[in-house]
N, C-alpha and C positions, 0 to 999 in steps of 0.2 A: 423375735415372735415367732417367726416360722417354725422354727425348730423346736421351740417350746410347744406350739399347738400340735405339730405332727406327732412329739412324743407323750403326749395328753392321749392324743387320738389312739395310739397304740397300746399305751400303758393302761388306759381307763376305759374309754367308750368302746374300743373293740373287744375288751373284756367281758364288759357289761352287756353289749348290743351286738346285732347282728351287723355286718358290715354297712347295710343299707340304711339302718337307721344311723350307725355311727356318722358316716359320711353326710349324711342330710342335716346331722345335728350340728356339724361344722361350719358355723354361720358368721365368724370373723370376715372370710373372703368375700362374703356377701355383702358388706359393709354394714353389719347389723351392731349393735352395740355390745352382745355378749358374743365370747369366740365361740360357745356351744351352747346349744337349748334343746332340751327335749320335753316336749309340753310345758310343765311348769318350771321344771328344772333346768338350770343353766350354771353355766362355768365362765369365768372370767380368768384366762391363763395369763401369768406373767414370768419371765426369766429373767434373774439377775445373776449377779457374779456371785461366787461362793462366799465371799466375804463381806456381801453387800448388809450393810445395817437396815437398809429401807425397800421398800418398793414403790414405783410411781404409778400413780392412777391419773392415766391422761385425759379422762372428759368424765363430768358427771352421770353419763347413761353408764358406764361402764359396771359400777355397782349398785345403781339404783332399779330397783323393781319392786312389784307390791306382792313379792313372793321371794322365800329365803332363796339363796341360791350359794356359789361357792367360789370363793378366790382361791386358784392353786399356785401357789409359788415354786419355781424350780430354781435352785440354786445351782449354778453350771460352773465347771472349771475349763478354761482354754486348753486344749492339749495339744501334743506334737501330731504331725500329720501321721506318724507312724501307730498312734493309738488307734486300736479297733475292737470294740465289745460289740459289733453289729448293729449297733444303735446311736454312733456315736456324732453323726453327721445327716443334715438334711436329707442328702442322697441315700442314706444307709434306710432312713424311716420310710423316705418315699418308696424304696424297693420293696421293703417289708410290708407296707400298706397295700401296696399294688397288688402283693402277691397272695394276699388273701381276699380280694375282692374278686367274687366268683360269677358277677355280670356284668354285662358290658354297659348298660344303663349307667348304674351305679359309677364305673369305672369313668365312665365318660363325664359323670359329675364331678368326682375326684380331680380330674384331670383338670378339667374347667375350673374348679375352686385353685388350685393351683396356679394356674396361667394369670388368675384375676389378682392372686397374693403378688404375681410378677416373677414366681419361680422359672427358671429355666435351668434344664439339665445339663447344659454346656458352660454354666456360670460356675467357674471355680470357687467363688464365695461360698458356695452351698457344700463344698467337701471339707468346710473349716469344722475340727473336731471337738467334741466336747464331753465331759463327763459330768452326769448329773447328780450332784451330791446329796440331794434330797428333793422330794416333792411334796409339800405341806398343803393341805387341804382345810381353808378356813371358813367356817359357816358366817355367811351374810345375811343376817336378820336385823330387827329394829335395834338392838344394842350395839351391834357392830360399828365402828370407828369409821365414818364414811361421810361426805359431802354429797347431798343429792340436790334435784332440782328445787325442791321445797325450801332449801335451806339458803337460796340466793333470793333476796327480795327484791332486787333491781333489775330491770329489764335491760339497762346498758350495762349488766356483768354476761361477759360469755367466754367461751374456750377456758374454764375453769379445770386445772390438774392440780393436784397434790399428791404428798408423799405420806406413807404409813411405815411406821418403824416396826420392824418385824419381831423383834423380842415384846414389843408392847400387846402384839396379837397374840400370843399364848393362851389366853384366856379362851380364846374362837378357834383353837384348832381341833380340827377332827381327827379321830383315827382311822 
């Protein structure tokens, strides 16, 4: 999860917005239902294996909104420790994002969000290397195949999760 969110932060949010807005928009570590939100625009980030046929949606709230949004699916492949393209692990992404922040307050917010995510720079698991094979954005709107709170008619049902078949989502892919 953290790798995918930092990758998206670098590749999309920091290209579209100034660092202060992009970092504030990262709402996943804050316990909100969407990983990124700027105004009514929202993004849910999912990282799967390169050959995964589906993506897991872990709660109803992740794709539920009165506003159209985006499901971003990163397909990744685990690489050897020698693989290095400058954005292959959480540590690489962390260093890059920190380097483009030139405001102490924004830097503090970024570090706080990482801390609430459980990130520890000395943890070796964050040096695991990945190659991003693709990053696909799907438009989540009224016709998108999703389960929302309105679809659940029984109050006794909770913690609903489901999987979506990636090949079946092609009609919703965005350029």
